[in-house]
C-alpha positions in Angstrom: -173.0 -118.4 -61.5 -175.0 -115.8 -59.5 -173.9 -116.0 -55.8 -176.4 -114.0 -53.7 -174.5 -114.0 -50.4 -171.7 -115.7 -48.4 -172.1 -116.0 -44.7 -170.8 -117.6 -41.5 -173.7 -118.7 -39.2 -174.1 -120.7 -36.0 -175.9 -123.9 -35.7 -178.8 -122.0 -34.2 -179.0 -119.7 -37.2 -177.4 -116.6 -35.7 -175.5 -114.6 -38.3 -171.8 -113.8 -37.4 -170.9 -112.5 -40.8 -172.8 -112.1 -44.1 -171.5 -110.5 -47.4 -174.0 -109.7 -50.1 -172.9 -109.8 -53.8 -176.2 -108.8 -55.4 -178.8 -106.1 -54.8 -180.8 -107.9 -52.1 -182.6 -106.5 -49.1 -181.4 -107.2 -45.6 -184.7 -108.6 -44.4 -184.6 -111.2 -47.2 -181.1 -112.3 -46.5 -181.8 -112.6 -42.8 -184.9 -114.6 -43.6 -183.0 -117.0 -45.9 -180.2 -117.5 -43.4 -182.6 -118.0 -40.5 -184.3 -120.8 -42.3 -181.1 -122.5 -43.2 -180.4 -124.4 -39.9 -183.9 -126.0 -39.9 -183.2 -127.3 -43.4 -179.8 -128.6 -42.4 -181.3 -130.4 -39.4 -184.0 -132.1 -41.5 -181.5 -133.1 -44.2 -178.5 -134.2 -42.1 -175.0 -132.8 -41.8 -172.8 -135.9 -42.3 -171.2 -134.6 -45.5 -168.2 -132.3 -45.5 -169.6 -130.2 -48.3 -173.2 -130.4 -49.6 -176.1 -128.3 -50.8 -179.9 -127.9 -50.2 -182.4 -126.6 -52.7 -185.2 -124.5 -51.2 -187.6 -122.5 -53.4 -185.8 -120.1 -55.7 -182.4 -120.4 -53.9 -179.8 -123.0 -53.2 -177.7 -123.3 -50.0 -174.2 -124.6 -50.6 -172.5 -125.1 -47.3 -169.8 -126.8 -45.3 -169.1 -127.1 -41.5 -166.5 -124.7 -40.1 -165.6 -125.7 -36.6 -168.8 -125.1 -34.6 -170.3 -122.9 -37.4 -171.4 -123.2 -41.0 -169.9 -121.4 -44.1 -172.9 -120.9 -46.4 -173.2 -119.7 -50.0 -176.7 -118.6 -51.0 -177.1 -119.0 -54.8 -179.8 -119.1 -57.4 -181.2 -122.5 -58.5 -179.7 -122.2 -62.0 -176.1 -121.7 -60.8 -173.3 -124.2 -61.6 -173.1 -126.5 -58.6 -169.6 -127.6 -59.5 -168.3 -124.0 -59.5 -170.3 -123.3 -56.4 -168.5 -126.1 -54.5 -165.1 -124.9 -55.8 -165.9 -121.4 -54.6 -167.0 -122.7 -51.2 -163.8 -124.7 -50.7 -161.7 -121.6 -51.6 -163.7 -119.4 -49.2 -163.3 -122.0 -46.5 -159.5 -122.0 -46.9 -159.5 -118.2 -46.8 -161.6 -118.0 -43.6 -159.3 -120.5 -41.9 -156.3 -118.5 -43.1 -157.6 -115.2 -41.7 -159.0 -116.7 -38.4 -156.2 -119.1 -37.6 -156.2 -122.7 -36.5 -159.0 -122.3 -33.9 -162.1 -120.6 -35.3 -164.4 -119.2 -32.7 -167.0 -116.5 -32.5 -164.6 -113.9 -31.0 -162.1 -114.4 -33.8 -164.7 -114.2 -36.4 -165.9 -110.9 -35.0 -162.3 -109.5 -34.7 -161.5 -110.6 -38.3 -164.8 -109.6 -39.9 -163.3 -107.0 -42.3 -160.3 -109.2 -43.3 -162.7 -112.1 -44.1 -165.0 -109.9 -46.1 -162.0 -108.4 -48.1 -161.0 -111.9 -48.9 -164.5 -112.8 -50.1 -164.6 -109.7 -52.3 -161.4 -110.9 -54.1 -163.1 -114.2 -54.9 -166.6 -113.0 -55.9 -167.6 -109.8 -57.7 -171.2 -108.9 -58.4 -172.2 -112.5 -57.8 -169.7 -114.0 -60.2 -166.6 -116.0 -59.3 -163.3 -114.4 -60.2 -160.5 -116.4 -61.8 -158.2 -116.3 -58.8 -156.4 -118.9 -56.7 -155.7 -119.1 -52.9 -152.2 -117.8 -53.4 -153.2 -114.8 -55.5 -155.8 -113.8 -53.0 -153.3 -113.9 -50.2 -150.8 -111.9 -52.2 -153.4 -109.3 -53.0 -154.5 -109.0 -49.3 -150.9 -108.7 -48.1 -150.3 -105.5 -50.1 -146.6 -105.6 -49.5 -144.9 -102.2 -49.5 -141.1 -101.7 -49.8 -141.5 -98.2 -48.4 -143.4 -99.5 -45.3 -140.7 -102.2 -44.7 -138.0 -99.6 -45.0 -139.8 -97.3 -42.6 -140.1 -100.1 -40.1 -136.4 -101.0 -40.4 -135.5 -97.3 -39.8 -137.7 -97.2 -36.7 -136.1 -100.4 -35.4 -132.6 -99.0 -35.9 -133.5 -95.8 -34.1 -135.0 -97.7 -31.1 -131.9 -99.9 -30.9 -129.6 -96.8 -31.0 -131.7 -95.2 -28.2 -131.3 -98.4 -26.1 -127.5 -98.4 -26.6 -127.3 -94.7 -25.6 -129.4 -95.5 -22.4 -127.1 -98.4 -21.5 -124.0 -96.2 -22.0 -125.4 -93.4 -19.8 -126.5 -95.9 -17.2 -122.9 -97.3 -17.1 -121.5 -93.8 -16.7 -123.8 -93.1 -13.8 -122.9 -96.4 -12.2 -119.2 -95.5 -12.4 -119.8 -92.1 -10.8 -121.7 -93.8 -8.0 -118.9 -96.2 -7.4 -116.4 -93.3 -7.3 -118.5 -91.5 -4.8 -119.0 -94.6 -2.5 -115.2 -95.3 -2.5 -114.5 -91.8 -1.2 -112.7 -90.6 -4.2 -115.0 -87.7 -4.6 -114.3 -86.0 -1.2 -111.5 -83.9 0.2 -109.8 -85.8 3.1 -109.1 -82.6 5.0 -112.8 -81.6 5.1 -114.3 -85.1 5.9 -115.5 -86.2 9.3 -112.7 -85.3 11.8 -111.0 -82.5 13.7 -109.8 -79.2 12.1 -106.1 -78.4 11.7 -106.5 -75.5 14.1 -107.6 -77.7 16.9 -111.2 -76.4 16.9 -114.3 -78.4 17.3 -114.9 -81.3 14.9 -117.2 -80.5 11.9 -119.5 -82.9 10.2 -119.6 -81.1 6.9 -118.2 -82.8 3.8 -117.6 -80.8 0.6 -117.1 -82.5 -2.8 -113.7 -81.8 -4.3 -114.9 -81.8 -7.9 -118.0 -80.9 -9.9 -118.9 -84.5 -10.8 -122.3 -85.4 -9.5 -122.6 -87.7 -6.5 -125.8 -89.8 -6.6 -127.4 -90.7 -3.3 -130.7 -92.6 -3.2 -133.0 -91.2 -0.6 -135.7 -93.9 -0.8 -135.0 -94.8 2.8 -133.4 -92.7 5.5 -130.9 -95.5 6.4 -129.7 -96.2 2.8 -126.5 -94.1 3.3 -124.3 -94.5 6.4 -121.0 -92.8 7.4 -118.1 -95.2 8.0 -115.5 -95.0 10.7 -112.9 -93.8 8.2 -114.9 -90.7 7.2 -116.2 -92.1 3.8 -119.7 -93.1 2.9 -121.2 -96.5 2.0 -124.7 -97.8 1.0 -126.6 -99.9 3.4 -128.3 -103.1 2.3 -131.6 -101.3 1.5 -129.6 -98.7 -0.5 -127.9 -101.4 -2.5 -131.2 -103.0 -3.4 -132.6 -99.6 -4.6 -129.4 -98.9 -6.5 -129.8 -102.2 -8.3 -133.4 -101.4 -9.2 -132.3 -98.0 -10.6 -129.8 -99.8 -12.8 -132.5 -102.2 -14.0 -134.7 -99.2 -14.8 -131.8 -97.6 -16.8 -131.2 -100.9 -18.7 -134.9 -101.0 -19.6 -134.4 -97.7 -21.5 -135.9 -95.3 -19.0 -135.1 -91.6 -19.1 -131.8 -91.3 -17.1 -132.4 -87.6 -16.6 -134.8 -88.5 -13.8 -132.0 -90.3 -11.8 -129.0 -88.1 -12.4 -128.3 -84.5 -11.4 -127.1 -81.9 -13.9 -123.3 -81.7 -14.1 -123.2 -78.2 -12.5 -124.6 -79.5 -9.2 -122.0 -80.8 -6.8 -124.4 -82.9 -4.8 -127.8 -84.3 -5.9 -130.4 -86.8 -4.9 -131.9 -89.4 -7.2 -135.7 -88.9 -7.6 -137.9 -91.9 -7.1 -141.6 -92.3 -7.9 -144.0 -92.0 -5.0 -146.5 -94.7 -4.2 -150.1 -93.8 -3.2 -152.3 -90.7 -3.6 -152.4 -88.8 -6.8 -148.8 -89.6 -7.6 -149.4 -93.4 -7.4 -146.9 -95.2 -9.7 -148.6 -98.6 -9.5 -151.8 -99.2 -11.4 -154.0 -102.3 -11.2 -156.8 -103.0 -13.7 -159.4 -105.7 -13.4 -160.9 -106.3 -16.8 -163.8 -108.7 -17.5 -165.9 -109.4 -20.6 -169.2 -111.2 -20.7 -170.6 -113.1 -23.7 -173.9 -114.8 -23.4 -176.8 -116.2 -25.4 -180.2 -116.2 -23.7 -183.4 -118.0 -24.9 -186.7 -116.2 -25.4 -188.2 -118.1 -22.5 -185.5 -116.9 -20.0 -183.1 -119.8 -20.2 -179.3 -119.5 -20.9 -178.0 -121.3 -24.0 -174.3 -120.3 -23.7 -172.2 -118.1 -21.5 -168.5 -117.2 -21.6 -167.0 -114.8 -19.0 -163.3 -114.0 -19.4 -161.2 -111.8 -17.0 -157.7 -110.5 -16.6 -155.9 -108.7 -13.7 -153.2 -106.4 -15.2 -150.6 -104.5 -13.3 -148.3 -101.6 -14.3 -145.4 -100.8 -12.0 -143.4 -97.6 -12.4 -141.7 -97.5 -9.0 -138.9 -100.0 -8.2 -139.9 -100.0 -4.5 -143.2 -101.7 -5.5 -141.8 -104.2 -8.0 -142.0 -107.0 -5.4 -145.4 -106.1 -3.9 -147.9 -108.6 -2.6 -151.5 -108.2 -3.7 -154.2 -109.7 -1.5 -157.6 -110.3 -3.1 -161.0 -110.9 -1.5 -161.4 -114.7 -0.8 -162.0 -116.6 -4.1 -163.3 -120.1 -4.7 -160.4 -121.7 -6.5 -161.6 -125.3 -6.2 -161.4 -127.2 -9.5 -165.2 -127.7 -9.6 -166.0 -124.0 -9.0 -167.8 -121.9 -11.6 -164.7 -119.8 -12.4 -161.3 -121.3 -13.2 -158.3 -119.2 -12.3 -154.8 -119.3 -14.0 -151.8 -117.4 -12.6 -148.7 -116.1 -14.4 -145.8 -118.7 -14.3 -143.9 -116.3 -12.0 -146.7 -116.0 -9.5 -146.7 -118.3 -6.4 -149.6 -120.6 -7.3 -149.9 -122.4 -4.0 -150.2 -119.1 -2.0 -152.9 -117.8 -4.4 -155.0 -121.0 -4.1 -154.7 -121.1 -0.3 -154.9 -117.4 0.6 -155.9 -115.5 -2.6 -152.6 -113.7 -2.5 -150.6 -112.7 -5.6 -146.8 -112.5 -5.1 -144.1 -113.0 -7.8 -141.0 -115.1 -7.5 -139.1 -112.2 -9.1 -139.7 -108.4 -9.4 -142.3 -107.2 -11.7 -141.0 -105.5 -14.9 -141.0 -101.7 -14.7 -143.0 -99.4 -17.1 -144.7 -102.4 -18.6 -148.3 -103.8 -18.4 -148.3 -107.4 -17.2 -151.2 -109.8 -16.8 -150.7 -111.9 -13.7 -154.1 -113.5 -13.3 -156.8 -114.8 -15.7 -160.2 -116.4 -15.0 -163.0 -117.9 -17.1 -166.5 -119.2 -16.7 -168.3 -121.2 -19.4 -171.2 -122.5 -17.2 -173.0 -120.6 -14.5 -174.0 -122.3 -11.3 -175.9 -120.5 -8.5 -174.7 -117.1 -9.8 -176.9 -115.4 -12.3 -176.2 -113.2 -15.4 -176.7 -109.5 -14.7 -179.8 -108.8 -16.8 -182.5 -110.6 -18.8 -184.7 -109.1 -21.6 -188.1 -110.4 -22.8 -190.3 -109.4 -25.7 -194.0 -110.0 -25.7 -195.3 -109.5 -29.3 -198.9 -109.2 -30.5 -200.3 -108.5 -34.0 -199.4 -104.8 -34.2 -197.4 -104.1 -31.0 -194.9 -105.6 -28.6 -193.9 -105.1 -25.0 -190.2 -105.2 -24.2 -189.0 -105.5 -20.6 -185.7 -105.9 -18.8 -185.1 -107.3 -15.3 -182.0 -107.1 -13.1 -181.3 -110.8 -12.4 -178.3 -110.2 -10.0 -179.3 -107.6 -7.4 -175.7 -107.2 -6.2 -174.5 -105.5 -9.4 -175.0 -102.0 -10.9 -175.3 -101.6 -14.6 -174.4 -98.4 -16.4 -174.8 -97.2 -20.0 -177.3 -100.0 -20.8 -178.3 -100.2 -24.5 -181.0 -102.7 -25.6 -180.9 -103.0 -29.5 -184.0 -104.4 -31.2 -183.6 -105.1 -34.9 -186.8 -103.4 -36.2 -187.4 -100.3 -38.3 -190.4 -98.2 -38.8 -191.7 -98.7 -35.2 -193.2 -96.1 -32.9 -192.4 -96.1 -29.2 -195.4 -95.8 -27.0 -195.3 -95.9 -23.2 -191.7 -96.2 -21.7 -191.0 -96.4 -18.0 -187.3 -95.4 -17.9 -184.6 -94.4 -20.2 -185.0 -93.1 -23.7 -185.6 -94.7 -27.1 -184.3 -93.7 -30.5 -184.6 -95.2 -34.0 -181.6 -95.4 -36.3 -181.5 -96.8 -39.9 -181.2 -100.4 -38.7 -182.7 -100.9 -35.2 -184.5 -99.5 -32.3 -182.3 -98.5 -29.4 -183.5 -98.4 -25.8 -180.9 -96.6 -23.6 -181.0 -96.7 -19.8 -178.2 -94.8 -17.9 -178.4 -96.8 -14.7 -180.0 -100.1 -13.5 -179.6 -101.2 -9.9 -181.7 -102.8 -7.1 -183.8 -99.6 -6.8 -184.6 -99.5 -10.5 -184.3 -103.2 -11.3 -186.9 -103.5 -14.1 -188.7 -101.5 -16.8 -190.9 -101.9 -19.8 -191.3 -100.2 -23.2 -194.3 -100.4 -25.5 -193.6 -100.6 -29.3 -196.1 -100.1 -32.0 -195.1 -102.2 -35.0 -195.4 -101.3 -38.6 -195.3 -104.3 -41.0 -193.3 -106.3 -38.5 -193.7 -109.8 -37.2 -192.7 -111.3 -33.9 -189.7 -113.0 -35.5 -188.2 -109.6 -36.5 -187.8 -108.7 -32.8 -184.9 -111.1 -32.4 -182.0 -111.3 -31.9 -182.0 -108.6 -29.2 -178.5 -107.3 -28.3 -177.7 -105.9 -24.9 -174.6 -103.8 -24.0 -173.7 -102.4 -20.5 -170.8 -101.5 -18.3 -170.1 -102.6 -14.7 -167.5 -101.6 -12.1 -167.5 -104.9 -10.2 -166.2 -108.4 -11.3 -168.8 -111.2 -11.6 -166.0 -113.6 -10.5 -165.6 -111.6 -7.2 -162.1 -110.4 -8.0 -161.5 -107.4 -5.7 -158.3 -105.9 -4.4 -158.1 -105.8 -0.6 -154.6 -104.5 -0.1 -151.2 -104.3 -1.6 -147.9 -104.4 0.4 -144.3 -103.9 -0.5 -142.7 -107.3 0.1 -139.4 -106.0 1.2 -140.5 -103.3 3.7 -144.1 -104.4 4.4 -145.3 -100.9 3.8 -148.8 -100.4 2.3 -148.8 -99.6 -1.4 -151.7 -97.4 -2.6 -152.2 -98.3 -6.3 -154.6 -96.8 -8.7 -157.3 -99.5 -9.2 -159.7 -99.7 -12.1 -162.6 -102.2 -12.6 -164.1 -102.5 -16.1 -166.7 -105.1 -17.0 -168.2 -104.9 -20.5 -170.2 -107.1 -22.8 -168.8 -108.9 -25.8 -171.9 -110.5 -27.5 -174.8 -110.5 -25.1 -177.9 -111.6 -27.0 -181.5 -112.9 -26.6 -182.3 -115.2 -29.6 
């Protein structure tokens, strides 16, 4: 039963994954799989599992969500065994990819799926394995690994318990200091025994540390009886400090060494180089463009992620540039359950109903676009082939963006680069790479002449494009951030990253 290849392809013939089991050239496999969708279209796809004979090969295939799982075999292979192998591979692909199979999952699980295929087929021949035995082999359960993970979990739990214990001790010392037990009554606020002028100095009567939060100047106030008490702002900060200790933070940062009679609790600064709030706007673009310049599919996903290290900023309000949040807009936005949804939709303001967790990365806003309206994709690429040469050109479709580290990959080998307007070109073992450091409105287009050697126009596609941007296509931009309690401006570290995740011209 010679099986030449097993592949997952789209309905348009684009290869997501292909595993060869016999010594076959890449060009031949790509040609066979590129011809498959046309044969399926002409023969119908109503059956759940069927086959097509074409020349010297046979396609055995079945639908897989919006894709096809295809076996390319020889004409003399046993069709019954081929169908059984196909069903087993289909179950394994669904097991590795999960309940919902899409292109992103297939790309992320490429190696896992290929490993599963290798367990079923060896050198083109089906192995005598079952679904359960393949899963057992792939799991590779290790008792040593499980023991190491259990030991690590035990150590983490012990560290958390120690952090809670030390936090409780610090809390008790604070309470003792606030109640006045840590001060000598003869040296507190009041007159001296000799009748001299009153002194305002207060000296601790023991070496236990007294913790005073200095986040605000009014957090500690003297009482009429000579003791000390925390104001409302001080109690809020004290509560945030205890939350930080419960989360397992290093308590050495909030407590003074035992030898110091009086210490202040250190708090993270907000703004400047020591900013303890970070905001990341991350966006990924997936698109399939036609050779004639049209757009077949587009999928833009984005996340706004925050990381708060300072308790003062745990209730901050983030105001964004005005966004179109109407239901019929190009981009749809989803907020975290703890974010005030009504305020975001009306004013593009993100504020939580509870403080943000400390020392953790949290996504508070997501957006997605699956169909572009007036907005355009950043860049288009066209190829103009002739008998022995081709002209490749790019054009910046959206003049408001700046593209960096642009790489245009053309799947041809043995080609010679002629005239090139910008960037550099290099040939690796599989493709020709055209690299342009920067594309903006001042350098919005460029061409490259390629002299072909034993190539045809069909070998120029699919063309893949990769680039980086520092501005969101959805228009997500941070205008300002304010601490909700005090109204003070927070100066977070802001990072915008926009990358491609499957940007092709087919």
